[in-house]
MDAnalysis code that builds the backbone (N, CA, C; Angstrom):
import MDAnalysis as mda
import numpy as np

u = mda.Universe.empty(315, n_residues=105, atom_resindex=np.repeat(np.arange(105), 3), trajectory=True)
u.add_TopologyAttr("name", ["N", "CA", "C"] * 105)
u.add_TopologyAttr("resid", np.arange(1, 106))
u.add_TopologyAttr("resname", ["ASP", "MET", "ARG", "VAL", "LEU", "ASP", "TYR", "LYS", "THR", "GLY", "LYS", "SER", "PHE", "ASP", "PRO", "ALA", "ARG", "ILE", "GLN", "SER", "ASP", "PRO", "GLN", "LEU", "THR", "LEU", "TYR", "GLN", "MET", "ALA", "PHE", "GLU", "ALA", "LEU", "GLY", "MET", "GLY", "GLU", "VAL", "SER", "GLY", "LEU", "SER", "LEU", "TYR", "HIS", "VAL", "PRO", "THR", "LEU", "THR", "ARG", "HIS", "ASP", "SER", "PRO", "ARG", "HIS", "GLY", "PRO", "GLU", "LEU", "VAL", "GLU", "ALA", "MET", "GLU", "GLU", "ARG", "VAL", "GLY", "LYS", "SER", "ALA", "GLU", "ALA", "ILE", "ALA", "SER", "GLY", "GLU", "PHE", "PRO", "GLU", "THR", "PRO", "SER", "GLU", "SER", "ALA", "CYS", "ARG", "GLY", "CYS", "ASP", "TYR", "LYS", "ALA", "ARG", "CYS", "GLY", "ALA", "TRP", "ARG", "GLY"])
u.atoms.positions = np.array([
    [-18.386, -11.312, -9.066],
    [-17.683, -11.127, -7.811],
    [-16.215, -10.839, -8.124],
    [-15.805, -9.578, -7.991],
    [-14.430, -9.179, -8.281],
    [-13.678, -8.979, -6.973],
    [-12.518, -9.628, -6.868],
    [-11.679, -9.517, -5.677],
    [-10.299, -9.050, -6.085],
    [-9.682, -8.262, -5.222],
    [-8.276, -7.920, -5.363],
    [-7.508, -8.977, -4.592],
    [-6.499, -9.567, -5.229],
    [-5.682, -10.595, -4.591],
    [-4.233, -10.146, -4.640],
    [-3.626, -9.977, -3.476],
    [-2.240, -9.544, -3.360],
    [-1.439, -10.691, -2.749],
    [-0.377, -11.082, -3.429],
    [0.476, -12.162, -2.953],
    [1.570, -11.598, -2.060],
    [1.786, -12.205, -0.909],
    [2.831, -11.814, 0.021],
    [3.810, -12.966, 0.167],
    [5.092, -12.673, -0.017],
    [6.103, -13.721, 0.021],
    [7.004, -13.643, 1.241],
    [6.804, -12.645, 2.101],
    [7.626, -12.505, 3.305],
    [7.392, -13.627, 4.287],
    [8.278, -13.695, 5.270],
    [8.203, -14.773, 6.254],
    [6.913, -14.753, 7.058],
    [6.495, -13.571, 7.516],
    [5.276, -13.517, 8.312],
    [4.659, -12.131, 8.233],
    [3.399, -12.054, 8.560],
    [2.695, -10.785, 8.658],
    [1.460, -11.007, 9.505],
    [0.924, -9.920, 10.007],
    [-0.264, -9.987, 10.844],
    [-1.490, -10.060, 9.934],
    [-2.223, -11.169, 9.928],
    [-3.392, -11.296, 9.053],
    [-4.450, -10.220, 9.289],
    [-4.480, -9.627, 10.469],
    [-5.466, -8.578, 10.757],
    [-5.230, -7.328, 9.923],
    [-4.017, -7.181, 9.377],
    [-3.703, -5.976, 8.604],
    [-4.557, -5.846, 7.347],
    [-5.122, -6.953, 6.897],
    [-5.939, -6.911, 5.683],
    [-7.127, -5.961, 5.833],
    [-7.593, -5.765, 7.063],
    [-8.760, -4.911, 7.310],
    [-8.505, -3.445, 6.986],
    [-7.221, -3.021, 6.987],
    [-6.927, -1.601, 6.759],
    [-5.667, -1.386, 5.920],
    [-5.158, -2.409, 5.270],
    [-3.917, -2.320, 4.502],
    [-4.023, -1.243, 3.410],
    [-3.161, -0.202, 3.467],
    [-3.263, 0.878, 2.492],
    [-3.004, 0.426, 1.055],
    [-2.150, -0.561, 0.885],
    [-1.871, -1.063, -0.462],
    [-3.132, -1.670, -1.076],
    [-3.875, -2.428, -0.297],
    [-5.118, -3.012, -0.800],
    [-6.156, -1.931, -1.094],
    [-6.203, -0.902, -0.251],
    [-7.126, 0.208, -0.505],
    [-6.791, 0.862, -1.834],
    [-5.511, 1.089, -2.079],
    [-5.082, 1.714, -3.331],
    [-5.410, 0.825, -4.532],
    [-5.196, -0.469, -4.407],
    [-5.543, -1.390, -5.499],
    [-7.045, -1.354, -5.782],
    [-7.843, -1.336, -4.721],
    [-9.299, -1.264, -4.882],
    [-9.677, 0.010, -5.632],
    [-9.108, 1.128, -5.221],
    [-9.404, 2.414, -5.861],
    [-8.986, 2.408, -7.333],
    [-7.806, 1.879, -7.620],
    [-7.302, 1.856, -8.998],
    [-8.190, 0.987, -9.884],
    [-8.551, -0.173, -9.400],
    [-9.399, -1.090, -10.156],
    [-10.708, -0.408, -10.542],
    [-11.317, 0.248, -9.559],
    [-12.602, 0.891, -9.801],
    [-12.454, 2.153, -10.651],
    [-11.359, 2.902, -10.474],
    [-11.131, 4.113, -11.270],
    [-10.925, 3.781, -12.743],
    [-10.413, 2.600, -13.016],
    [-10.203, 2.171, -14.405],
    [-11.484, 1.646, -15.040],
    [-12.587, 1.687, -14.285],
    [-13.877, 1.269, -14.815],
    [-14.015, -0.230, -14.988],
    [-13.312, -0.981, -14.156],
    [-13.324, -2.435, -14.279],
    [-14.391, -3.082, -13.402],
    [-15.241, -2.276, -12.784],
    [-16.288, -2.801, -11.926],
    [-16.031, -2.471, -10.477],
    [-16.921, -2.942, -9.624],
    [-16.781, -2.701, -8.198],
    [-16.126, -3.904, -7.535],
    [-15.146, -3.632, -6.702],
    [-14.463, -4.685, -5.958],
    [-15.375, -5.141, -4.827],
    [-15.588, -6.434, -4.730],
    [-16.452, -6.962, -3.676],
    [-15.667, -7.379, -2.445],
    [-14.378, -7.669, -2.624],
    [-13.569, -8.101, -1.500],
    [-12.096, -8.021, -1.807],
    [-11.308, -8.190, -0.755],
    [-9.859, -8.097, -0.841],
    [-9.249, -9.338, -0.209],
    [-8.120, -9.787, -0.764],
    [-7.451, -10.963, -0.222],
    [-5.946, -10.772, -0.227],
    [-5.312, -11.269, 0.819],
    [-3.860, -11.392, 0.868],
    [-3.560, -12.881, 0.859],
    [-2.703, -13.301, -0.056],
    [-2.319, -14.712, -0.115],
    [-0.874, -14.817, 0.351],
    [-0.669, -15.477, 1.496],
    [0.667, -15.650, 2.049],
    [1.282, -16.910, 1.446],
    [2.185, -16.700, 0.501],
    [2.762, -17.800, -0.278],
    [3.499, -18.823, 0.597],
    [4.362, -18.421, 1.544],
    [5.085, -19.431, 2.330],
    [4.188, -20.409, 3.077],
    [3.004, -19.956, 3.509],
    [2.117, -20.851, 4.253],
    [0.920, -21.318, 3.423],
    [0.862, -20.872, 2.161],
    [-0.237, -21.222, 1.254],
    [-1.593, -20.896, 1.878],
    [-1.674, -19.705, 2.499],
    [-2.879, -19.293, 3.213],
    [-3.441, -18.009, 2.620],
    [-4.754, -18.004, 2.376],
    [-5.427, -16.805, 1.891],
    [-6.223, -16.182, 3.023],
    [-6.078, -14.863, 3.172],
    [-6.814, -14.100, 4.180],
    [-7.737, -13.150, 3.435],
    [-9.021, -13.155, 3.782],
    [-10.025, -12.376, 3.062],
    [-10.613, -11.263, 3.910],
    [-11.077, -10.236, 3.214],
    [-11.729, -9.094, 3.844],
    [-12.781, -8.551, 2.891],
    [-13.834, -7.947, 3.427],
    [-14.740, -7.223, 2.534],
    [-14.003, -6.014, 1.958],
    [-14.582, -5.390, 0.944],
    [-13.986, -4.200, 0.359],
    [-13.756, -3.157, 1.449],
    [-12.742, -2.332, 1.261],
    [-12.476, -1.282, 2.238],
    [-13.516, -0.183, 2.087],
    [-13.960, 0.337, 3.230],
    [-15.033, 1.310, 3.267],
    [-14.604, 2.724, 2.917],
    [-15.573, 3.628, 2.864],
    [-15.333, 5.007, 2.447],
    [-14.295, 5.741, 3.292],
    [-14.220, 5.437, 4.587],
    [-13.251, 6.140, 5.437],
    [-11.818, 5.827, 5.023],
    [-11.534, 4.574, 4.683],
    [-10.192, 4.209, 4.222],
    [-9.924, 4.765, 2.826],
    [-10.931, 4.741, 1.964],
    [-10.771, 5.274, 0.611],
    [-10.516, 6.782, 0.661],
    [-11.284, 7.502, 1.474],
    [-11.092, 8.952, 1.592],
    [-9.715, 9.287, 2.151],
    [-9.255, 8.537, 3.139],
    [-7.925, 8.768, 3.706],
    [-6.844, 8.520, 2.650],
    [-7.038, 7.482, 1.827],
    [-6.061, 7.196, 0.779],
    [-6.094, 8.263, -0.304],
    [-7.285, 8.747, -0.654],
    [-7.378, 9.828, -1.643],
    [-6.613, 11.053, -1.161],
    [-6.743, 11.380, 0.123],
    [-6.020, 12.521, 0.692],
    [-4.513, 12.278, 0.648],
    [-4.103, 11.083, 1.014],
    [-2.672, 10.737, 1.015],
    [-2.093, 10.813, -0.395],
    [-2.807, 10.290, -1.365],
    [-2.347, 10.322, -2.755],
    [-2.293, 11.766, -3.254],
    [-3.310, 12.556, -2.908],
    [-3.330, 13.957, -3.313],
    [-2.146, 14.732, -2.765],
    [-1.842, 14.538, -1.483],
    [-0.698, 15.211, -0.865],
    [0.609, 14.770, -1.502],
    [0.727, 13.494, -1.797],
    [1.941, 12.988, -2.445],
    [2.095, 13.576, -3.838],
    [0.999, 13.662, -4.581],
    [1.042, 14.232, -5.930],
    [1.445, 15.703, -5.884],
    [0.907, 16.445, -4.915],
    [1.276, 17.860, -4.765],
    [2.755, 18.006, -4.435],
    [3.267, 17.169, -3.546],
    [4.683, 17.228, -3.178],
    [5.572, 16.903, -4.378],
    [5.186, 15.913, -5.150],
    [5.967, 15.549, -6.333],
    [5.962, 16.698, -7.331],
    [4.784, 17.288, -7.571],
    [4.671, 18.390, -8.527],
    [5.500, 19.599, -8.101],
    [5.630, 19.821, -6.792],
    [6.390, 20.969, -6.308],
    [7.874, 20.666, -6.155],
    [8.260, 19.411, -6.377],
    [9.661, 19.016, -6.238],
    [10.082, 18.817, -4.802],
    [9.113, 18.694, -3.913],
    [9.384, 18.526, -2.490],
    [9.517, 17.037, -2.152],
    [10.710, 16.652, -1.718],
    [10.958, 15.265, -1.359],
    [11.668, 15.216, -0.012],
    [10.953, 15.446, 1.076],
    [11.615, 15.453, 2.387],
    [12.142, 14.070, 2.750],
    [13.264, 14.072, 3.421],
    [13.845, 12.809, 3.877],
    [13.113, 12.375, 5.136],
    [12.647, 11.167, 5.137],
    [11.947, 10.620, 6.298],
    [12.510, 9.235, 6.619],
    [13.736, 9.211, 7.131],
    [14.376, 7.919, 7.380],
    [13.718, 7.134, 8.509],
    [13.727, 5.835, 8.326],
    [13.320, 4.917, 9.379],
    [14.030, 3.598, 9.107],
    [14.255, 2.852, 10.131],
    [14.996, 1.603, 9.961],
    [14.291, 0.666, 8.983],
    [12.981, 0.530, 9.119],
    [12.257, -0.407, 8.261],
    [12.196, 0.082, 6.814],
    [11.974, 1.378, 6.614],
    [11.860, 1.904, 5.255],
    [13.206, 1.991, 4.562],
    [14.269, 2.203, 5.314],
    [15.576, 2.466, 4.715],
    [16.475, 1.229, 4.622],
    [16.094, 0.170, 5.262],
    [16.945, -1.014, 5.359],
    [17.496, -1.462, 4.006],
    [16.669, -1.609, 3.006],
    [17.132, -2.098, 1.710],
    [17.142, -1.029, 0.632],
    [17.166, 0.242, 1.032],
    [17.068, 1.338, 0.069],
    [18.302, 1.424, -0.820],
    [18.074, 1.576, -2.110],
    [19.158, 1.694, -3.079],
    [19.688, 3.119, -3.190],
    [19.075, 4.077, -2.480],
    [19.439, 5.481, -2.638],
    [20.098, 6.083, -1.401],
    [20.532, 5.271, -0.472],
    [21.153, 5.787, 0.741],
    [22.358, 6.686, 0.428],
    [23.126, 6.326, -0.572],
    [24.314, 7.111, -0.917],
    [23.959, 8.530, -1.357],
    [22.732, 8.735, -1.828],
    [22.295, 10.052, -2.292],
    [21.435, 10.787, -1.285],
    [21.116, 10.160, -0.201],
    [20.171, 10.704, 0.782],
    [20.921, 11.503, 1.842],
    [20.488, 12.743, 2.047],
    [21.089, 13.612, 3.038],
    [20.998, 13.048, 4.453],
    [19.986, 12.287, 4.732],
    [19.823, 11.716, 6.067],
    [20.875, 10.655, 6.355],
    [21.507, 10.108, 5.342],
    [22.483, 9.027, 5.544],
    [23.911, 9.465, 5.236],
    [24.103, 10.719, 4.862],
    [25.461, 11.215, 4.593],
    [26.160, 11.527, 5.898],
    [27.471, 11.399, 5.869],
    [28.221, 11.855, 7.055],
    [29.065, 10.807, 7.666],
])
């Protein structure tokens, strides 16, 4: 029985996110692509509350969507395309704001 276990140290999160969390899908795919066996389940462990949230492995629809997302990202990287996509949550702690065209001015 192989499980992916991801530790979360933030103050809070919605436990329902485990059902479709893209990070867990990617971990599942990586584990299996490395030939380490089939993942039977996924878990998020919330360190501040010492609580583990479990889910069955992510299904083919989530895996296929992640494969497409990874493929598009790889193509963009290979072509040197890095569009700026600012958002408050993504940019809040970014170390590259000084170099980002979206934040100049």
